[in-house]
C-alpha positions as a printed Julia matrix, in Angstrom:
76×3 Matrix{Float64}:
 106.24  129.08  86.04
 108.22  129.22  82.64
 110.48  132.42  81.38
 108.62  135.1   80.83
 111.7   137.38  80.1
 110.57  140.23  76.93
 107.06  139.66  78.03
 105.02  142.9   79.97
 102.13  141.88  82.54
  99.37  144.34  83.9
  98.04  143.16  87.17
  94.88  145.19  88.4
  94.75  145.98  92.28
  98.12  144.8   92.9
  99.23  147.1   95.41
  98.59  144.67  98.01
  97.23  141.09  99.02
  96.64  138.47  96.03
  97.75  141.09  93.28
 100.85  142.23  94.59
 102.17  138.48  95.04
 101.0   137.86  91.55
 102.69  140.91  90.52
 105.9   139.54  92.22
 105.45  135.75  91.22
 105.58  137.53  87.33
 108.19  139.57  87.97
 110.06  136.45  89.27
 109.66  134.72  86.07
 111.41  137.66  84.19
 108.07  139.4   83.24
 108.11  143.22  83.12
 105.1   144.39  85.51
 102.91  147.5   85.62
 100.35  147.41  88.4
  97.1   149.51  88.96
  95.98  150.83  91.98
  93.21  153.11  93.44
  93.87  154.17  96.73
  96.8   152.66  97.44
  99.71  154.71  96.55
 102.06  154.32  99.34
 101.7   150.44  98.93
 101.96  150.29  95.24
 105.14  152.53  95.13
 106.6   149.85  97.74
 105.54  147.03  95.32
 107.42  148.81  92.42
 110.22  148.81  94.08
 109.89  145.4   95.27
 109.42  144.33  91.7
 112.52  146.39  90.67
 114.47  144.5   92.89
 113.64  141.29  90.6
 115.74  143.13  87.82
 112.39  143.77  85.73
 111.02  146.98  84.9
 108.03  148.14  86.83
 105.27  150.81  86.84
 102.29  151.75  88.77
  99.34  153.72  87.75
  96.39  155.08  89.47
  93.27  153.64  87.94
  89.78  152.69  89.07
  88.96  150.0   86.63
  85.04  150.59  87.18
  85.75  153.99  85.16
  86.69  154.09  81.31
  87.78  157.79  81.86
  90.32  156.28  84.16
  91.5   153.38  82.13
  92.22  155.69  79.02
  95.13  157.09  81.19
  97.1   153.73  80.85
  99.7   153.64  78.62
 102.52  151.05  78.84
């Protein structure tokens, strides 16, 4: 993957499984990463810690992407 330094990625549902792997891959390439989670707060916070270990900025936001009111809460 090419360098993603100075880029920011938003990965929905990245607390675990495929989304987590994608977020970690983006961070490995240098991107700062924001992730969303619906009900997996503990896993999301653990993922953020793993992302930060890759020397990027990372954050987790509780969000249900099926709910427009929930989406308006995301500010990156």
